[in-house]
Structure formats: structure tokens, C-alpha cells
Predicted model as a PDB file, atoms N, CA, C, CB and O in Angstrom, pLDDT in the B-factor column:
MODEL        1                                                                  
ATOM      1  N   MET A   1       0.842  -1.175   0.000  1.00 78.00           N  
ATOM      2  CA  MET A   1       0.000   0.000   0.000  1.00 78.00           C  
ATOM      3  C   MET A   1       0.888   1.241   0.000  1.00 78.00           C  
ATOM      4  CB  MET A   1      -0.958  -0.003   1.217  1.00 78.00           C  
ATOM      5  O   MET A   1       1.832   1.332   0.785  1.00 78.00           O  
ATOM      6  N   THR A   2       0.592   2.177  -0.864  1.00 83.00           N  
ATOM      7  CA  THR A   2       1.336   3.426  -0.949  1.00 83.00           C  
ATOM      8  C   THR A   2       0.441   4.571  -0.502  1.00 83.00           C  
ATOM      9  CB  THR A   2       1.859   3.665  -2.386  1.00 83.00           C  
ATOM     10  O   THR A   2      -0.742   4.611  -0.838  1.00 83.00           O  
ATOM     11  N   PHE A   3       1.007   5.498   0.253  1.00 82.00           N  
ATOM     12  CA  PHE A   3       0.280   6.685   0.670  1.00 82.00           C  
ATOM     13  C   PHE A   3       1.172   7.899   0.468  1.00 82.00           C  
ATOM     14  CB  PHE A   3      -0.182   6.572   2.147  1.00 82.00           C  
ATOM     15  O   PHE A   3       2.383   7.760   0.295  1.00 82.00           O  
ATOM     16  N   HIS A   4       0.579   9.092   0.490  1.00 84.00           N  
ATOM     17  CA  HIS A   4       1.293  10.323   0.154  1.00 84.00           C  
ATOM     18  C   HIS A   4       1.153  11.361   1.265  1.00 84.00           C  
ATOM     19  CB  HIS A   4       0.775  10.896  -1.170  1.00 84.00           C  
ATOM     20  O   HIS A   4       0.379  12.308   1.124  1.00 84.00           O  
ATOM     21  N   PRO A   5       1.885  11.200   2.364  1.00 85.00           N  
ATOM     22  CA  PRO A   5       1.772  12.154   3.468  1.00 85.00           C  
ATOM     23  C   PRO A   5       2.711  13.349   3.301  1.00 85.00           C  
ATOM     24  CB  PRO A   5       2.062  11.457   4.784  1.00 85.00           C  
ATOM     25  O   PRO A   5       3.641  13.331   2.494  1.00 85.00           O  
ATOM     26  N   LEU A   6       2.438  14.372   4.082  1.00 87.00           N  
ATOM     27  CA  LEU A   6       3.394  15.450   4.263  1.00 87.00           C  
ATOM     28  C   LEU A   6       4.386  14.916   5.279  1.00 87.00           C  
ATOM     29  CB  LEU A   6       2.706  16.813   4.737  1.00 87.00           C  
ATOM     30  O   LEU A   6       4.014  14.649   6.422  1.00 87.00           O  
ATOM     31  N   LEU A   7       5.626  14.758   4.891  1.00 90.00           N  
ATOM     32  CA  LEU A   7       6.634  14.155   5.754  1.00 90.00           C  
ATOM     33  C   LEU A   7       7.621  15.223   6.196  1.00 90.00           C  
ATOM     34  CB  LEU A   7       7.366  13.000   5.031  1.00 90.00           C  
ATOM     35  O   LEU A   7       8.248  15.879   5.365  1.00 90.00           O  
ATOM     36  N   VAL A   8       7.757  15.397   7.505  1.00 93.00           N  
ATOM     37  CA  VAL A   8       8.702  16.363   8.068  1.00 93.00           C  
ATOM     38  C   VAL A   8       9.929  15.587   8.517  1.00 93.00           C  
ATOM     39  CB  VAL A   8       8.067  17.177   9.264  1.00 93.00           C  
ATOM     40  O   VAL A   8       9.829  14.646   9.305  1.00 93.00           O  
ATOM     41  N   GLU A   9      11.088  15.988   8.009  1.00 93.00           N  
ATOM     42  CA  GLU A   9      12.343  15.320   8.346  1.00 93.00           C  
ATOM     43  C   GLU A   9      13.347  16.336   8.873  1.00 93.00           C  
ATOM     44  CB  GLU A   9      12.918  14.577   7.118  1.00 93.00           C  
ATOM     45  O   GLU A   9      13.378  17.486   8.434  1.00 93.00           O  
ATOM     46  N   LYS A  10      14.154  15.899   9.805  1.00 92.00           N  
ATOM     47  CA  LYS A  10      15.203  16.757  10.351  1.00 92.00           C  
ATOM     48  C   LYS A  10      16.380  16.730   9.393  1.00 92.00           C  
ATOM     49  CB  LYS A  10      15.633  16.299  11.784  1.00 92.00           C  
ATOM     50  O   LYS A  10      16.880  15.657   9.053  1.00 92.00           O  
ATOM     51  N   THR A  11      16.830  17.909   8.951  1.00 90.00           N  
ATOM     52  CA  THR A  11      17.919  17.990   7.991  1.00 90.00           C  
ATOM     53  C   THR A  11      19.199  18.564   8.592  1.00 90.00           C  
ATOM     54  CB  THR A  11      17.496  18.824   6.818  1.00 90.00           C  
ATOM     55  O   THR A  11      20.248  18.557   7.948  1.00 90.00           O  
ATOM     56  N   GLY A  12      19.113  19.047   9.794  1.00 86.00           N  
ATOM     57  CA  GLY A  12      20.267  19.610  10.469  1.00 86.00           C  
ATOM     58  C   GLY A  12      19.932  19.809  11.938  1.00 86.00           C  
ATOM     59  O   GLY A  12      18.826  19.484  12.370  1.00 86.00           O  
ATOM     60  N   GLU A  13      20.863  20.334  12.702  1.00 83.00           N  
ATOM     61  CA  GLU A  13      20.632  20.533  14.137  1.00 83.00           C  
ATOM     62  C   GLU A  13      19.417  21.422  14.392  1.00 83.00           C  
ATOM     63  CB  GLU A  13      21.871  21.147  14.793  1.00 83.00           C  
ATOM     64  O   GLU A  13      18.646  21.179  15.320  1.00 83.00           O  
ATOM     65  N   ALA A  14      19.252  22.452  13.564  1.00 86.00           N  
ATOM     66  CA  ALA A  14      18.125  23.377  13.753  1.00 86.00           C  
ATOM     67  C   ALA A  14      17.359  23.578  12.451  1.00 86.00           C  
ATOM     68  CB  ALA A  14      18.623  24.733  14.284  1.00 86.00           C  
ATOM     69  O   ALA A  14      16.842  24.665  12.193  1.00 86.00           O  
ATOM     70  N   GLU A  15      17.285  22.521  11.621  1.00 92.00           N  
ATOM     71  CA  GLU A  15      16.607  22.631  10.346  1.00 92.00           C  
ATOM     72  C   GLU A  15      15.720  21.421  10.102  1.00 92.00           C  
ATOM     73  CB  GLU A  15      17.615  22.785   9.219  1.00 92.00           C  
ATOM     74  O   GLU A  15      16.081  20.294  10.440  1.00 92.00           O  
ATOM     75  N   VAL A  16      14.555  21.667   9.512  1.00 93.00           N  
ATOM     76  CA  VAL A  16      13.672  20.589   9.084  1.00 93.00           C  
ATOM     77  C   VAL A  16      13.220  20.873   7.655  1.00 93.00           C  
ATOM     78  CB  VAL A  16      12.445  20.446  10.044  1.00 93.00           C  
ATOM     79  O   VAL A  16      13.240  22.017   7.201  1.00 93.00           O  
ATOM     80  N   SER A  17      12.812  19.817   6.953  1.00 93.00           N  
ATOM     81  CA  SER A  17      12.222  19.988   5.626  1.00 93.00           C  
ATOM     82  C   SER A  17      10.893  19.259   5.609  1.00 93.00           C  
ATOM     83  CB  SER A  17      13.170  19.458   4.498  1.00 93.00           C  
ATOM     84  O   SER A  17      10.708  18.277   6.328  1.00 93.00           O  
ATOM     85  N   ALA A  18       9.972  19.735   4.791  1.00 93.00           N  
ATOM     86  CA  ALA A  18       8.654  19.116   4.672  1.00 93.00           C  
ATOM     87  C   ALA A  18       8.346  18.928   3.195  1.00 93.00           C  
ATOM     88  CB  ALA A  18       7.552  19.979   5.369  1.00 93.00           C  
ATOM     89  O   ALA A  18       8.344  19.886   2.423  1.00 93.00           O  
ATOM     90  N   THR A  19       8.085  17.688   2.812  1.00 94.00           N  
ATOM     91  CA  THR A  19       7.751  17.367   1.433  1.00 94.00           C  
ATOM     92  C   THR A  19       6.649  16.319   1.415  1.00 94.00           C  
ATOM     93  CB  THR A  19       8.995  16.869   0.661  1.00 94.00           C  
ATOM     94  O   THR A  19       6.520  15.526   2.348  1.00 94.00           O  
ATOM     95  N   VAL A  20       5.863  16.320   0.357  1.00 93.00           N  
ATOM     96  CA  VAL A  20       4.889  15.257   0.143  1.00 93.00           C  
ATOM     97  C   VAL A  20       5.632  14.149  -0.580  1.00 93.00           C  
ATOM     98  CB  VAL A  20       3.623  15.755  -0.677  1.00 93.00           C  
ATOM     99  O   VAL A  20       6.212  14.368  -1.644  1.00 93.00           O  
ATOM    100  N   GLN A  21       5.613  12.951   0.009  1.00 91.00           N  
ATOM    101  CA  GLN A  21       6.354  11.831  -0.556  1.00 91.00           C  
ATOM    102  C   GLN A  21       5.452  10.622  -0.694  1.00 91.00           C  
ATOM    103  CB  GLN A  21       7.571  11.492   0.309  1.00 91.00           C  
ATOM    104  O   GLN A  21       4.489  10.464   0.057  1.00 91.00           O  
ATOM    105  N   ALA A  22       5.767   9.770  -1.656  1.00 91.00           N  
ATOM    106  CA  ALA A  22       5.082   8.488  -1.791  1.00 91.00           C  
ATOM    107  C   ALA A  22       5.804   7.492  -0.885  1.00 91.00           C  
ATOM    108  CB  ALA A  22       5.057   7.995  -3.295  1.00 91.00           C  
ATOM    109  O   ALA A  22       6.980   7.197  -1.097  1.00 91.00           O  
ATOM    110  N   LEU A  23       5.106   6.977   0.116  1.00 87.00           N  
ATOM    111  CA  LEU A  23       5.693   6.033   1.062  1.00 87.00           C  
ATOM    112  C   LEU A  23       4.912   4.728   1.056  1.00 87.00           C  
ATOM    113  CB  LEU A  23       5.726   6.630   2.478  1.00 87.00           C  
ATOM    114  O   LEU A  23       3.738   4.690   0.688  1.00 87.00           O  
ATOM    115  N   THR A  24       5.574   3.675   1.465  1.00 86.00           N  
ATOM    116  CA  THR A  24       4.903   2.389   1.632  1.00 86.00           C  
ATOM    117  C   THR A  24       4.813   2.077   3.120  1.00 86.00           C  
ATOM    118  CB  THR A  24       5.655   1.253   0.868  1.00 86.00           C  
ATOM    119  O   THR A  24       5.487   2.704   3.936  1.00 86.00           O  
ATOM    120  N   GLU A  25       3.982   1.112   3.462  1.00 80.00           N  
ATOM    121  CA  GLU A  25       3.830   0.745   4.866  1.00 80.00           C  
ATOM    122  C   GLU A  25       5.128   0.238   5.471  1.00 80.00           C  
ATOM    123  CB  GLU A  25       2.756  -0.305   5.014  1.00 80.00           C  
ATOM    124  O   GLU A  25       5.297   0.285   6.689  1.00 80.00           O  
ATOM    125  N   GLY A  26       6.041  -0.240   4.653  1.00 82.00           N  
ATOM    126  CA  GLY A  26       7.328  -0.718   5.154  1.00 82.00           C  
ATOM    127  C   GLY A  26       8.153   0.375   5.802  1.00 82.00           C  
ATOM    128  O   GLY A  26       9.060   0.076   6.579  1.00 82.00           O  
ATOM    129  N   ARG A  27       7.867   1.619   5.507  1.00 80.00           N  
ATOM    130  CA  ARG A  27       8.607   2.745   6.099  1.00 80.00           C  
ATOM    131  C   ARG A  27       7.986   3.204   7.413  1.00 80.00           C  
ATOM    132  CB  ARG A  27       8.658   3.919   5.118  1.00 80.00           C  
ATOM    133  O   ARG A  27       8.537   4.071   8.092  1.00 80.00           O  
ATOM    134  N   ARG A  28       6.836   2.623   7.778  1.00 76.00           N  
ATOM    135  CA  ARG A  28       6.150   2.991   9.015  1.00 76.00           C  
ATOM    136  C   ARG A  28       6.976   2.527  10.215  1.00 76.00           C  
ATOM    137  CB  ARG A  28       4.721   2.375   9.060  1.00 76.00           C  
ATOM    138  O   ARG A  28       7.420   1.379  10.240  1.00 76.00           O  
ATOM    139  N   PRO A  29       7.191   3.385  11.203  1.00 74.00           N  
ATOM    140  CA  PRO A  29       7.942   2.984  12.402  1.00 74.00           C  
ATOM    141  C   PRO A  29       7.260   1.825  13.144  1.00 74.00           C  
ATOM    142  CB  PRO A  29       8.100   4.185  13.349  1.00 74.00           C  
ATOM    143  O   PRO A  29       6.033   1.723  13.149  1.00 74.00           O  
ATOM    144  N   ILE A  30       8.042   0.977  13.752  1.00 79.00           N  
ATOM    145  CA  ILE A  30       7.519  -0.156  14.519  1.00 79.00           C  
ATOM    146  C   ILE A  30       6.619   0.352  15.637  1.00 79.00           C  
ATOM    147  CB  ILE A  30       8.673  -1.012  15.100  1.00 79.00           C  
ATOM    148  O   ILE A  30       6.964   1.299  16.343  1.00 79.00           O  
ATOM    149  N   GLY A  31       5.455  -0.289  15.792  1.00 80.00           N  
ATOM    150  CA  GLY A  31       4.516   0.101  16.833  1.00 80.00           C  
ATOM    151  C   GLY A  31       3.498   1.129  16.395  1.00 80.00           C  
ATOM    152  O   GLY A  31       2.545   1.395  17.127  1.00 80.00           O  
ATOM    153  N   HIS A  32       3.671   1.716  15.220  1.00 78.00           N  
ATOM    154  CA  HIS A  32       2.715   2.696  14.709  1.00 78.00           C  
ATOM    155  C   HIS A  32       1.641   1.981  13.901  1.00 78.00           C  
ATOM    156  CB  HIS A  32       3.426   3.770  13.845  1.00 78.00           C  
ATOM    157  O   HIS A  32       1.859   0.865  13.429  1.00 78.00           O  
ATOM    158  N   VAL A  33       0.511   2.598  13.743  1.00 76.00           N  
ATOM    159  CA  VAL A  33      -0.593   2.013  12.984  1.00 76.00           C  
ATOM    160  C   VAL A  33      -0.869   2.845  11.743  1.00 76.00           C  
ATOM    161  CB  VAL A  33      -1.862   1.906  13.854  1.00 76.00           C  
ATOM    162  O   VAL A  33      -0.442   3.995  11.646  1.00 76.00           O  
ATOM    163  N   THR A  34      -1.584   2.257  10.801  1.00 75.00           N  
ATOM    164  CA  THR A  34      -2.020   2.951   9.598  1.00 75.00           C  
ATOM    165  C   THR A  34      -3.513   3.199   9.707  1.00 75.00           C  
ATOM    166  CB  THR A  34      -1.678   2.137   8.315  1.00 75.00           C  
ATOM    167  O   THR A  34      -4.266   2.304  10.092  1.00 75.00           O  
ATOM    168  N   VAL A  35      -3.945   4.394   9.376  1.00 76.00           N  
ATOM    169  CA  VAL A  35      -5.372   4.703   9.334  1.00 76.00           C  
ATOM    170  C   VAL A  35      -5.709   5.199   7.932  1.00 76.00           C  
ATOM    171  CB  VAL A  35      -5.762   5.768  10.421  1.00 76.00           C  
ATOM    172  O   VAL A  35      -4.915   5.904   7.309  1.00 76.00           O  
ATOM    173  N   ALA A  36      -6.876   4.833   7.444  1.00 75.00           N  
ATOM    174  CA  ALA A  36      -7.341   5.321   6.142  1.00 75.00           C  
ATOM    175  C   ALA A  36      -8.005   6.673   6.369  1.00 75.00           C  
ATOM    176  CB  ALA A  36      -8.336   4.301   5.457  1.00 75.00           C  
ATOM    177  O   ALA A  36      -9.002   6.765   7.085  1.00 75.00           O  
ATOM    178  N   VAL A  37      -7.461   7.712   5.767  1.00 77.00           N  
ATOM    179  CA  VAL A  37      -7.957   9.070   5.953  1.00 77.00           C  
ATOM    180  C   VAL A  37      -8.488   9.584   4.618  1.00 77.00           C  
ATOM    181  CB  VAL A  37      -6.839  10.006   6.508  1.00 77.00           C  
ATOM    182  O   VAL A  37      -7.799   9.529   3.600  1.00 77.00           O  
ATOM    183  N   GLU A  38      -9.712  10.079   4.637  1.00 76.00           N  
ATOM    184  CA  GLU A  38     -10.282  10.629   3.416  1.00 76.00           C  
ATOM    185  C   GLU A  38      -9.720  12.017   3.131  1.00 76.00           C  
ATOM    186  CB  GLU A  38     -11.806  10.685   3.517  1.00 76.00           C  
ATOM    187  O   GLU A  38      -9.350  12.317   1.996  1.00 76.00           O  
ATOM    188  N   TYR A  39      -9.655  12.865   4.157  1.00 76.00           N  
ATOM    189  CA  TYR A  39      -9.043  14.176   4.000  1.00 76.00           C  
ATOM    190  C   TYR A  39      -8.611  14.689   5.364  1.00 76.00           C  
ATOM    191  CB  TYR A  39     -10.017  15.169   3.321  1.00 76.00           C  
ATOM    192  O   TYR A  39      -9.061  14.202   6.401  1.00 76.00           O  
ATOM    193  N   SER A  40      -7.731  15.682   5.342  1.00 78.00           N  
ATOM    194  CA  SER A  40      -7.212  16.265   6.571  1.00 78.00           C  
ATOM    195  C   SER A  40      -7.026  17.757   6.355  1.00 78.00           C  
ATOM    196  CB  SER A  40      -5.877  15.592   6.997  1.00 78.00           C  
ATOM    197  O   SER A  40      -6.999  18.240   5.224  1.00 78.00           O  
ATOM    198  N   THR A  41      -6.900  18.466   7.448  1.00 79.00           N  
ATOM    199  CA  THR A  41      -6.584  19.890   7.384  1.00 79.00           C  
ATOM    200  C   THR A  41      -5.230  20.109   8.043  1.00 79.00           C  
ATOM    201  CB  THR A  41      -7.692  20.751   8.074  1.00 79.00           C  
ATOM    202  O   THR A  41      -4.727  19.243   8.759  1.00 79.00           O  
ATOM    203  N   VAL A  42      -4.657  21.253   7.798  1.00 79.00           N  
ATOM    204  CA  VAL A  42      -3.420  21.643   8.472  1.00 79.00           C  
ATOM    205  C   VAL A  42      -3.802  22.759   9.433  1.00 79.00           C  
ATOM    206  CB  VAL A  42      -2.291  22.103   7.444  1.00 79.00           C  
ATOM    207  O   VAL A  42      -4.311  23.801   9.020  1.00 79.00           O  
ATOM    208  N   ASN A  43      -3.554  22.532  10.712  1.00 86.00           N  
ATOM    209  CA  ASN A  43      -3.923  23.541  11.697  1.00 86.00           C  
ATOM    210  C   ASN A  43      -2.670  24.165  12.318  1.00 86.00           C  
ATOM    211  CB  ASN A  43      -4.816  22.924  12.792  1.00 86.00           C  
ATOM    212  O   ASN A  43      -1.555  23.920  11.858  1.00 86.00           O  
ATOM    213  N   TYR A  44      -2.858  24.955  13.342  1.00 89.00           N  
ATOM    214  CA  TYR A  44      -1.759  25.682  13.980  1.00 89.00           C  
ATOM    215  C   TYR A  44      -0.673  24.741  14.499  1.00 89.00           C  
ATOM    216  CB  TYR A  44      -2.293  26.532  15.124  1.00 89.00           C  
ATOM    217  O   TYR A  44       0.514  24.982  14.277  1.00 89.00           O  
ATOM    218  N   LYS A  45      -1.075  23.668  15.192  1.00 89.00           N  
ATOM    219  CA  LYS A  45      -0.077  22.725  15.720  1.00 89.00           C  
ATOM    220  C   LYS A  45       0.702  22.045  14.602  1.00 89.00           C  
ATOM    221  CB  LYS A  45      -0.756  21.669  16.592  1.00 89.00           C  
ATOM    222  O   LYS A  45       1.907  21.823  14.726  1.00 89.00           O  
ATOM    223  N   ASP A  46       0.017  21.714  13.511  1.00 88.00           N  
ATOM    224  CA  ASP A  46       0.717  21.116  12.383  1.00 88.00           C  
ATOM    225  C   ASP A  46       1.735  22.096  11.806  1.00 88.00           C  
ATOM    226  CB  ASP A  46      -0.282  20.682  11.299  1.00 88.00           C  
ATOM    227  O   ASP A  46       2.838  21.696  11.431  1.00 88.00           O  
ATOM    228  N   GLY A  47       1.373  23.366  11.734  1.00 88.00           N  
ATOM    229  CA  GLY A  47       2.302  24.381  11.268  1.00 88.00           C  
ATOM    230  C   GLY A  47       3.516  24.498  12.171  1.00 88.00           C  
ATOM    231  O   GLY A  47       4.633  24.696  11.692  1.00 88.00           O  
ATOM    232  N   LEU A  48       3.306  24.376  13.473  1.00 91.00           N  
ATOM    233  CA  LEU A  48       4.435  24.417  14.402  1.00 91.00           C  
ATOM    234  C   LEU A  48       5.389  23.255  14.185  1.00 91.00           C  
ATOM    235  CB  LEU A  48       3.937  24.409  15.835  1.00 91.00           C  
ATOM    236  O   LEU A  48       6.593  23.389  14.400  1.00 91.00           O  
ATOM    237  N   CYS A  49       4.855  22.109  13.757  1.00 90.00           N  
ATOM    238  CA  CYS A  49       5.698  20.935  13.494  1.00 90.00           C  
ATOM    239  C   CYS A  49       6.669  21.181  12.344  1.00 90.00           C  
ATOM    240  CB  CYS A  49       4.827  19.718  13.181  1.00 90.00           C  
ATOM    241  O   CYS A  49       7.658  20.463  12.201  1.00 90.00           O  
ATOM    242  N   LEU A  50       6.394  22.182  11.533  1.00 89.00           N  
ATOM    243  CA  LEU A  50       7.269  22.505  10.412  1.00 89.00           C  
ATOM    244  C   LEU A  50       8.429  23.395  10.829  1.00 89.00           C  
ATOM    245  CB  LEU A  50       6.479  23.177   9.314  1.00 89.00           C  
ATOM    246  O   LEU A  50       9.309  23.688  10.019  1.00 89.00           O  
ATOM    247  N   GLN A  51       8.438  23.828  12.089  1.00 90.00           N  
ATOM    248  CA  GLN A  51       9.508  24.669  12.620  1.00 90.00           C  
ATOM    249  C   GLN A  51      10.509  23.806  13.377  1.00 90.00           C  
ATOM    250  CB  GLN A  51       8.937  25.775  13.542  1.00 90.00           C  
ATOM    251  O   GLN A  51      10.101  22.891  14.092  1.00 90.00           O  
ATOM    252  N   PRO A  52      11.811  24.069  13.241  1.00 86.00           N  
ATOM    253  CA  PRO A  52      12.802  23.292  13.986  1.00 86.00           C  
ATOM    254  C   PRO A  52      12.694  23.557  15.494  1.00 86.00           C  
ATOM    255  CB  PRO A  52      14.222  23.625  13.490  1.00 86.00           C  
ATOM    256  O   PRO A  52      12.308  24.646  15.917  1.00 86.00           O  
ATOM    257  N   ASN A  53      13.034  22.560  16.280  1.00 88.00           N  
ATOM    258  CA  ASN A  53      13.052  22.672  17.742  1.00 88.00           C  
ATOM    259  C   ASN A  53      11.735  23.213  18.290  1.00 88.00           C  
ATOM    260  CB  ASN A  53      14.200  23.570  18.185  1.00 88.00           C  
ATOM    261  O   ASN A  53      11.725  24.117  19.126  1.00 88.00           O  
ATOM    262  N   ASN A  54      10.631  22.656  17.813  1.00 88.00           N  
ATOM    263  CA  ASN A  54       9.310  23.151  18.174  1.00 88.00           C  
ATOM    264  C   ASN A  54       8.774  22.575  19.473  1.00 88.00           C  
ATOM    265  CB  ASN A  54       8.353  22.857  17.078  1.00 88.00           C  
ATOM    266  O   ASN A  54       7.792  23.091  20.006  1.00 88.00           O  
ATOM    267  N   GLY A  55       9.378  21.534  19.993  1.00 87.00           N  
ATOM    268  CA  GLY A  55       8.922  20.932  21.235  1.00 87.00           C  
ATOM    269  C   GLY A  55       7.732  19.997  21.075  1.00 87.00           C  
ATOM    270  O   GLY A  55       7.286  19.407  22.058  1.00 87.00           O  
ATOM    271  N   LEU A  56       7.207  19.848  19.868  1.00 90.00           N  
ATOM    272  CA  LEU A  56       6.058  18.980  19.626  1.00 90.00           C  
ATOM    273  C   LEU A  56       6.455  17.637  19.021  1.00 90.00           C  
ATOM    274  CB  LEU A  56       5.074  19.673  18.714  1.00 90.00           C  
ATOM    275  O   LEU A  56       5.850  16.613  19.340  1.00 90.00           O  
ATOM    276  N   VAL A  57       7.452  17.628  18.165  1.00 90.00           N  
ATOM    277  CA  VAL A  57       7.857  16.413  17.478  1.00 90.00           C  
ATOM    278  C   VAL A  57       8.884  15.674  18.330  1.00 90.00           C  
ATOM    279  CB  VAL A  57       8.432  16.735  16.074  1.00 90.00           C  
ATOM    280  O   VAL A  57       9.927  16.225  18.682  1.00 90.00           O  
ATOM    281  N   ARG A  58       8.578  14.432  18.653  1.00 88.00           N  
ATOM    282  CA  ARG A  58       9.491  13.647  19.492  1.00 88.00           C  
ATOM    283  C   ARG A  58      10.510  12.880  18.676  1.00 88.00           C  
ATOM    284  CB  ARG A  58       8.710  12.683  20.352  1.00 88.00           C  
ATOM    285  O   ARG A  58      11.646  12.690  19.111  1.00 88.00           O  
ATOM    286  N   GLU A  59      10.106  12.435  17.482  1.00 88.00           N  
ATOM    287  CA  GLU A  59      11.036  11.702  16.629  1.00 88.00           C  
ATOM    288  C   GLU A  59      10.734  11.996  15.165  1.00 88.00           C  
ATOM    289  CB  GLU A  59      10.956  10.183  16.906  1.00 88.00           C  
ATOM    290  O   GLU A  59       9.588  12.232  14.781  1.00 88.00           O  
ATOM    291  N   TYR A  60      11.779  11.976  14.370  1.00 89.00           N  
ATOM    292  CA  TYR A  60      11.678  12.212  12.931  1.00 89.00           C  
ATOM    293  C   TYR A  60      11.978  10.917  12.200  1.00 89.00           C  
ATOM    294  CB  TYR A  60      12.644  13.342  12.474  1.00 89.00           C  
ATOM    295  O   TYR A  60      12.729  10.096  12.727  1.00 89.00           O  
ATOM    296  N   PRO A  61      11.433  10.693  11.016  1.00 89.00           N  
ATOM    297  CA  PRO A  61      10.503  11.550  10.308  1.00 89.00           C  
ATOM    298  C   PRO A  61       9.148  11.584  11.005  1.00 89.00           C  
ATOM    299  CB  PRO A  61      10.345  11.082   8.871  1.00 89.00           C  
ATOM    300  O   PRO A  61       8.805  10.683  11.771  1.00 89.00           O  
ATOM    301  N   HIS A  62       8.383  12.642  10.724  1.00 88.00           N  
ATOM    302  CA  HIS A  62       7.096  12.876  11.388  1.00 88.00           C  
ATOM    303  C   HIS A  62       6.044  13.233  10.341  1.00 88.00           C  
ATOM    304  CB  HIS A  62       7.215  14.008  12.455  1.00 88.00           C  
ATOM    305  O   HIS A  62       6.312  14.006   9.421  1.00 88.00           O  
ATOM    306  N   VAL A  63       4.852  12.670  10.487  1.00 87.00           N  
ATOM    307  CA  VAL A  63       3.726  13.016   9.616  1.00 87.00           C  
ATOM    308  C   VAL A  63       2.737  13.818  10.448  1.00 87.00           C  
ATOM    309  CB  VAL A  63       3.047  11.731   8.999  1.00 87.00           C  
ATOM    310  O   VAL A  63       2.031  13.243  11.276  1.00 87.00           O  
ATOM    311  N   PRO A  64       2.665  15.152  10.247  1.00 86.00           N  
ATOM    312  CA  PRO A  64       1.707  15.950  11.006  1.00 86.00           C  
ATOM    313  C   PRO A  64       0.284  15.701  10.515  1.00 86.00           C  
ATOM    314  CB  PRO A  64       2.052  17.441  10.902  1.00 86.00           C  
ATOM    315  O   PRO A  64       0.077  15.156   9.430  1.00 86.00           O  
ATOM    316  N   GLY A  65      -0.669  16.095  11.304  1.00 79.00           N  
ATOM    317  CA  GLY A  65      -2.067  15.957  10.917  1.00 79.00           C  
ATOM    318  C   GLY A  65      -2.893  15.374  12.043  1.00 79.00           C  
ATOM    319  O   GLY A  65      -3.112  14.164  12.089  1.00 79.00           O  
ATOM    320  N   ILE A  66      -3.356  16.221  12.958  1.00 75.00           N  
ATOM    321  CA  ILE A  66      -4.136  15.706  14.072  1.00 75.00           C  
ATOM    322  C   ILE A  66      -5.624  15.763  13.795  1.00 75.00           C  
ATOM    323  CB  ILE A  66      -3.822  16.475  15.328  1.00 75.00           C  
ATOM    324  O   ILE A  66      -6.414  15.164  14.523  1.00 75.00           O  
ATOM    325  N   ASN A  67      -6.021  16.485  12.739  1.00 77.00           N  
ATOM    326  CA  ASN A  67      -7.435  16.558  12.350  1.00 77.00           C  
ATOM    327  C   ASN A  67      -7.622  15.740  11.086  1.00 77.00           C  
ATOM    328  CB  ASN A  67      -7.898  18.040  12.130  1.00 77.00           C  
ATOM    329  O   ASN A  67      -7.091  16.087  10.031  1.00 77.00           O  
ATOM    330  N   PHE A  68      -8.372  14.660  11.190  1.00 74.00           N  
ATOM    331  CA  PHE A  68      -8.683  13.917   9.984  1.00 74.00           C  
ATOM    332  C   PHE A  68     -10.068  13.312  10.104  1.00 74.00           C  
ATOM    333  CB  PHE A  68      -7.634  12.827   9.723  1.00 74.00           C  
ATOM    334  O   PHE A  68     -10.616  13.184  11.199  1.00 74.00           O  
ATOM    335  N   THR A  69     -10.622  12.943   8.962  1.00 70.00           N  
ATOM    336  CA  THR A  69     -11.994  12.476   8.902  1.00 70.00           C  
ATOM    337  C   THR A  69     -12.072  11.130   8.198  1.00 70.00           C  
ATOM    338  CB  THR A  69     -12.876  13.498   8.195  1.00 70.00           C  
ATOM    339  O   THR A  69     -11.270  10.819   7.317  1.00 70.00           O  
ATOM    340  N   ARG A  70     -13.053  10.344   8.607  1.00 61.00           N  
ATOM    341  CA  ARG A  70     -13.364   9.048   8.027  1.00 61.00           C  
ATOM    342  C   ARG A  70     -12.176   8.108   8.098  1.00 61.00           C  
ATOM    343  CB  ARG A  70     -13.812   9.208   6.592  1.00 61.00           C  
ATOM    344  O   ARG A  70     -11.414   7.972   7.141  1.00 61.00           O  
ATOM    345  N   ILE A  71     -12.036   7.484   9.209  1.00 57.00           N  
ATOM    346  CA  ILE A  71     -10.891   6.610   9.411  1.00 57.00           C  
ATOM    347  C   ILE A  71     -11.306   5.151   9.480  1.00 57.00           C  
ATOM    348  CB  ILE A  71     -10.152   6.998  10.674  1.00 57.00           C  
ATOM    349  O   ILE A  71     -12.443   4.831   9.829  1.00 57.00           O  
ATOM    350  N   GLN A  72     -10.383   4.281   9.148  1.00 60.00           N  
ATOM    351  CA  GLN A  72     -10.495   2.845   9.317  1.00 60.00           C  
ATOM    352  C   GLN A  72      -9.165   2.375   9.869  1.00 60.00           C  
ATOM    353  CB  GLN A  72     -10.861   2.117   7.971  1.00 60.00           C  
ATOM    354  O   GLN A  72      -8.143   2.522   9.199  1.00 60.00           O  
ATOM    355  N   PHE A  73      -9.143   1.817  11.062  1.00 60.00           N  
ATOM    356  CA  PHE A  73      -7.896   1.378  11.668  1.00 60.00           C  
ATOM    357  C   PHE A  73      -7.471   0.040  11.088  1.00 60.00           C  
ATOM    358  CB  PHE A  73      -8.039   1.279  13.190  1.00 60.00           C  
ATOM    359  O   PHE A  73      -8.300  -0.843  10.866  1.00 60.00           O  
ATOM    360  N   ARG A  74      -6.185  -0.104  10.844  1.00 61.00           N  
ATOM    361  CA  ARG A  74      -5.598  -1.363  10.388  1.00 61.00           C  
ATOM    362  C   ARG A  74      -4.365  -1.626  11.222  1.00 61.00           C  
ATOM    363  CB  ARG A  74      -5.250  -1.323   8.863  1.00 61.00           C  
ATOM    364  O   ARG A  74      -3.672  -0.687  11.612  1.00 61.00           O  
ATOM    365  N   SER A  75      -4.080  -2.871  11.498  1.00 58.00           N  
ATOM    366  CA  SER A  75      -2.850  -3.190  12.235  1.00 58.00           C  
ATOM    367  C   SER A  75      -1.839  -3.833  11.324  1.00 58.00           C  
ATOM    368  CB  SER A  75      -3.143  -4.110  13.419  1.00 58.00           C  
ATOM    369  O   SER A  75      -0.740  -4.173  11.764  1.00 58.00           O  
TER     370      SER A  75                                                      
ENDMDL                                                                          
END                                                                             
């Protein structure tokens, strides 16, 4: 399964980059789940995740998006 998230990656000590990438489930971190999302919005917290040293992102790479609709959980 391929999905196209906004992926935030750390590129330096105080730098991050954000790009939309085609990813497969094999790139999903161990212990994380996949949800089927019909659409999402980008809100203030998601915007903060695009800033380096924001205090919100615990590990990179990170897919922001806390608001989403119509989900189906898969393990």
C-alpha cells in the first residue's frame, strides 16, 4: 500500500524539511498504525511541526495531521 503524506524530516541541528512523498507501509515505524484518511486539514499545531526545535515532534521523520476524517484502523 502506498500513501502520500506530508513528511517532516530533520535535515540539520536546527533545520527541518517538509515534502509530500510516496511512502509504503514498510517505512512505518515499529509500533505505529495505519489509518485510512479521506481528508485532513493543516492547523496551527501542524504548522508548528514545520519549525525546527518546536517541542512537539518527538522523533523524525514525522507526519503531522491531528485533524482527519473518516478513518479505518488497520494493524
